[in-house]
C-alpha positions in Angstrom: 44.5 -244.6 50.1 47.0 -246.0 47.7 44.4 -246.0 44.9 43.4 -242.4 45.7 47.0 -241.3 45.7 47.5 -243.0 42.4 44.5 -241.3 40.8 45.6 -237.9 42.1 49.1 -238.4 40.9 47.8 -239.3 37.5 45.4 -236.4 37.5 48.3 -234.1 38.3 50.4 -235.6 35.5 47.5 -235.2 33.1 47.0 -231.6 34.2 50.7 -230.9 33.8 50.7 -232.4 30.3 47.6 -230.4 29.4 49.3 -227.3 30.8 52.4 -227.9 28.7 50.3 -228.5 25.6 48.3 -225.3 26.3 51.5 -223.4 26.8 52.8 -224.6 23.4 49.5 -223.8 21.8 49.5 -220.4 23.3 52.8 -219.6 21.8 51.5 -220.6 18.4 48.3 -218.6 18.8 45.9 -221.6 19.0 44.2 -223.2 22.0 44.8 -226.9 22.1 42.7 -228.9 24.6 43.5 -232.5 25.2 41.1 -235.2 24.1 40.7 -236.3 27.8 39.4 -232.9 28.9 37.1 -232.6 25.8 35.3 -235.9 26.6 35.4 -235.3 30.3 33.8 -231.8 30.0 31.1 -233.1 27.7 30.2 -236.0 30.0 30.4 -233.8 33.1 28.1 -231.3 31.5 25.6 -234.1 30.7 25.8 -235.4 34.3 25.4 -231.9 35.8 22.3 -231.2 33.7 20.8 -234.6 34.7 21.5 -234.0 38.4 20.0 -230.5 38.2 16.9 -232.0 36.7 16.6 -234.7 39.4 17.0 -232.1 42.2 14.7 -229.7 40.5 10.9 -229.7 40.0 11.1 -232.1 37.1 9.8 -235.5 37.9 9.5 -238.8 36.0 6.2 -240.6 36.4 5.7 -244.4 36.8 4.9 -245.6 34.2 6.9 -243.0 32.2 4.7 -240.7 30.1 5.3 -240.2 26.4 6.4 -236.6 26.8 8.9 -237.5 29.6 10.2 -240.4 27.5 10.8 -238.0 24.6 12.7 -235.6 26.8 14.9 -238.4 28.2 15.6 -239.8 24.7 16.4 -236.3 23.4 18.9 -235.8 26.2 20.5 -239.2 25.6 20.7 -238.5 21.9 22.3 -235.2 22.5 24.9 -236.7 24.9 25.7 -239.5 22.4 25.9 -237.1 19.5 28.2 -234.8 21.4 30.5 -237.7 22.3 30.5 -238.8 18.7 31.5 -235.4 17.5 34.2 -235.0 20.1 35.7 -238.4 19.3 35.5 -237.8 15.5 37.3 -234.5 15.8 39.9 -236.0 18.2 40.6 -239.1 16.2 40.7 -237.5 12.7 44.4 -236.4 13.1 45.2 -240.0 14.1 43.6 -241.4 11.0 45.5 -238.8 8.9 48.7 -239.9 10.7 48.0 -243.6 9.9 47.6 -242.8 6.2 50.8 -240.8 6.3 52.6 -243.7 8.0 51.4 -246.2 5.4 52.6 -244.1 2.5 55.8 -242.7 4.0 58.9 -242.9 1.9 62.3 -241.8 3.2 63.4 -241.0 -0.4 60.8 -238.3 -0.8 61.6 -235.5 1.6 59.1 -232.9 2.8 56.0 -235.2 3.0 55.0 -234.7 6.6 51.5 -234.9 8.2 50.2 -231.6 9.6 50.5 -231.2 13.4 47.0 -230.5 14.5 44.2 -231.9 16.7 44.0 -232.5 20.5 47.2 -232.2 22.5 47.8 -236.0 22.6 47.4 -236.4 18.8 49.4 -233.2 18.1 52.2 -234.5 20.3 52.1 -237.9 18.6 52.3 -236.4 15.1 55.1 -234.1 16.1 57.0 -237.0 17.6 56.5 -239.0 14.4 57.7 -236.1 12.2 60.8 -235.8 14.4 61.4 -239.5 14.1 61.0 -239.4 10.3 63.4 -236.5 10.0 66.0 -238.4 12.1 65.5 -241.6 10.0 65.8 -239.6 6.9 69.1 -238.0 8.1 70.5 -241.3 9.1 69.5 -242.9 5.8 71.1 -240.0 3.9 74.3 -240.4 5.9 74.3 -244.2 5.3 73.6 -243.7 1.6 76.4 -241.2 1.5 78.9 -243.7 2.9 77.6 -246.4 0.6 77.8 -244.2 -2.5 81.3 -243.1 -1.5 82.4 -246.8 -1.1 80.7 -247.5 -4.5 82.6 -244.8 -6.2 85.9 -246.0 -4.8 85.1 -249.5 -6.0 84.2 -248.1 -9.4 87.5 -246.4 -9.6 89.4 -249.5 -8.6 87.6 -251.7 -11.2 88.0 -249.0 -13.9 91.7 -248.8 -13.2 92.1 -252.6 -13.3 90.1 -252.8 -16.5 92.3 -250.1 -18.1 95.6 -251.2 -16.8 95.3 -255.0 -16.7 92.6 -256.1 -19.2 93.2 -253.2 -21.6 96.9 -253.8 -21.8 96.4 -257.5 -22.2 94.0 -257.0 -25.1 96.4 -254.5 -26.7 99.2 -257.0 -26.5 97.0 -259.7 -28.1 96.0 -257.2 -30.8 99.7 -256.5 -31.6 100.5 -260.2 -31.6 97.6 -260.9 -34.0 99.0 -258.2 -36.3 102.3 -259.9 -36.5 100.6 -263.2 -37.1 98.5 -261.8 -39.9 101.7 -260.8 -41.8 103.0 -264.4 -41.7 100.0 -266.7 -42.1 99.0 -268.1 -45.5 96.4 -266.4 -47.5 93.6 -268.9 -46.7 94.0 -268.1 -42.9 94.4 -264.4 -43.2 90.7 -263.7 -43.2 90.2 -265.6 -40.0 93.1 -263.8 -38.3 91.5 -260.5 -39.5 88.2 -261.4 -37.9 90.1 -262.2 -34.7 91.7 -258.8 -34.9 88.4 -257.1 -35.3 86.9 -259.0 -32.4 89.8 -258.1 -30.1 89.7 -254.5 -31.2 85.9 -254.4 -30.5 86.5 -255.9 -27.1 89.2 -253.4 -26.3 86.9 -250.5 -27.2 84.2 -252.0 -25.1 86.6 -252.3 -22.1 87.6 -248.7 -22.5 84.0 -247.6 -22.7 83.1 -249.5 -19.6 86.1 -248.0 -17.8 85.0 -244.5 -18.8 81.5 -245.1 -17.5 82.8 -246.5 -14.2 85.2 -243.7 -13.7 84.4 -240.4 -15.4 87.9 -239.1 -15.8 86.7 -236.2 -18.0 84.7 -235.0 -15.0 87.8 -234.8 -12.8 90.0 -233.4 -15.6 87.8 -231.0 -17.6 84.8 -230.3 -15.4 81.1 -231.0 -15.4 80.1 -229.2 -18.6 82.7 -231.2 -20.7 81.7 -234.4 -19.0 78.0 -234.0 -19.8 78.8 -233.1 -23.4 80.9 -236.2 -23.7 78.2 -238.3 -22.1 75.6 -237.0 -24.7 78.0 -237.9 -27.5 78.6 -241.3 -26.1 74.8 -242.1 -26.0 74.3 -240.9 -29.6 74.3 -244.2 -31.3 72.0 -247.0 -32.5 69.1 -244.8 -33.4 69.2 -242.5 -30.4 70.1 -238.9 -30.9 71.0 -237.0 -27.8 71.0 -233.2 -28.1 72.5 -231.1 -25.3 72.4 -227.5 -24.1 75.1 -227.0 -21.5 76.4 -223.5 -20.9 80.0 -223.0 -19.7 79.2 -220.3 -17.2 77.8 -222.5 -14.4 77.8 -221.5 -10.8 80.4 -223.2 -8.6 79.3 -226.6 -7.2 80.8 -229.0 -4.7 82.5 -232.1 -6.1 79.8 -234.3 -4.6 77.1 -232.2 -6.4 78.9 -232.5 -9.7 79.3 -236.2 -9.3 75.6 -236.6 -8.5 74.6 -234.5 -11.5 76.8 -236.6 -13.8 75.5 -239.9 -12.4 71.8 -238.8 -12.6 72.3 -237.8 -16.3 74.1 -241.1 -17.0 71.3 -243.1 -15.4 68.6 -241.1 -17.1 70.2 -241.6 -20.5 70.8 -245.3 -19.8 67.1 -245.8 -19.0 66.2 -243.9 -22.1 68.4 -246.1 -24.3 67.3 -249.4 -22.7 63.6 -249.0 -21.7 62.0 -245.8 -23.2 61.9 -246.8 -26.9 62.9 -243.3 -27.8 64.8 -242.0 -30.8 65.5 -238.5 -29.4 66.7 -237.2 -26.0 67.8 -233.9 -24.7 70.2 -233.1 -22.0 69.9 -229.6 -20.5 71.8 -228.0 -17.6 71.0 -224.4 -16.6 71.8 -222.2 -13.7 68.7 -221.3 -11.6 68.1 -217.5 -11.1 68.2 -216.0 -7.6 64.4 -216.0 -7.2 64.5 -219.8 -7.5 67.2 -220.2 -4.9 70.3 -220.3 -7.2 72.1 -223.6 -8.0 71.5 -225.5 -11.2 68.8 -227.6 -12.8 69.5 -230.8 -14.8 66.8 -231.9 -17.3 66.9 -235.2 -19.2 64.0 -235.4 -21.6 63.1 -238.1 -24.1 60.2 -238.8 -26.5 59.7 -242.4 -25.5 56.8 -244.3 -24.0 56.9 -242.7 -20.6 56.9 -244.1 -17.1 53.2 -245.0 -17.0 52.2 -247.2 -14.0 55.6 -248.9 -13.9 57.1 -249.6 -10.5 60.2 -247.7 -9.7 63.2 -249.8 -10.2 66.7 -249.8 -8.8 67.9 -247.1 -11.2 65.2 -244.5 -10.2 65.6 -245.3 -6.5 69.4 -244.9 -6.9 68.8 -241.4 -8.4 66.6 -240.5 -5.5 69.2 -241.6 -3.0 71.9 -239.6 -4.8 69.7 -236.5 -4.8 68.9 -236.9 -1.1 72.6 -237.1 -0.4 73.2 -233.5 -1.5 69.8 -232.1 -0.5 68.6 -231.8 -4.1 65.1 -232.3 -5.4 64.4 -234.8 -8.2 61.1 -235.3 -10.0 60.0 -237.8 -12.7 57.2 -236.3 -14.8 55.6 -236.8 -18.2 57.3 -234.8 -20.9 55.3 -232.4 -23.1 54.2 -234.4 -26.1 55.0 -237.8 -24.5 58.0 -239.3 -22.9 59.7 -238.6 -19.6 61.3 -235.7 -17.8 63.9 -236.3 -15.2 64.4 -233.0 -13.4 67.1 -232.6 -10.8 67.5 -229.3 -8.9 70.7 -228.8 -7.0 70.8 -225.9 -4.5 73.6 -223.5 -4.3 76.4 -224.4 -1.9 76.0 -222.8 1.6 77.5 -219.3 1.7 77.7 -219.0 -2.1 77.1 -215.4 -3.2 77.5 -215.9 -6.9 73.8 -215.9 -7.5 73.5 -212.5 -5.6 76.2 -211.0 -7.7 74.6 -212.2 -10.8 71.3 -210.7 -9.8 72.9 -207.3 -9.1 74.7 -207.2 -12.5 73.0 -205.1 -15.2 
């Protein structure tokens, strides 16, 4: 009795799960039958047909005749083929889910397997997609906290470089100037070289401090900060052109910082690894049909990405884009090189794009 009760309870649970699945499928306009009922129905149909033949006028001789053997083999082949088809249809979504799981990347949003197949497979895929969304949200929140801590540390280091090391080198430079006025002529050249080395070190400290803490971004805004960044990277055989209009839509401070950091990292990769002699930095507002917001494009004429594995710089740009819900793409540029394209959506509740679209 215990076994029978267990089987009945499991049957009721299976029927309840199938009913819930059918109810969900009914709301979506599709009938979704569980894999259990598909296989059970096929096997039950085969057994019913076999029983009907045994109870009917059909007999099997002893020994079995050739015609009777062909009929039995045909029935067996039909039953096996039906089982194979049902299992293939039922397991295909699971194979697709396995491929999606093996290639899943939390830094690339929107890649989700399609919810389809029998009720069990559809429920498993839907649960996996929900889990992936939750992990992506948790990773974005964790990345946001890490990036905020990183920015605070950047500000601290930049302030110490500017206030402590910068002032020390300035004092050394002034001391060397006083020494240069008093040393004999044969030592003046060496003191002059020491002055030039100290001045170069001071300029490098200031440059590093500016890159760590973009003060121009906080003081003059995003457009001026990007123009200054393009001018900073125009050196040693690399020419950076820029097209940055002044009438940009309003953006959150986090979005402006992400745009600046992505442009900075893109130009850094161009200067270090691309082997390019020209680069272009473009920032444009997106029209209302494209959702508003802005698009940043960093384009170079270098060697391109090729089959290179993504490094820490590219993954850092992906994490920053994910932090503000932006889309970032790394594509081959027309004529060779690389395009880094970042699309930042308009802030929630922003109506500037609608007003722009209504203006003549």
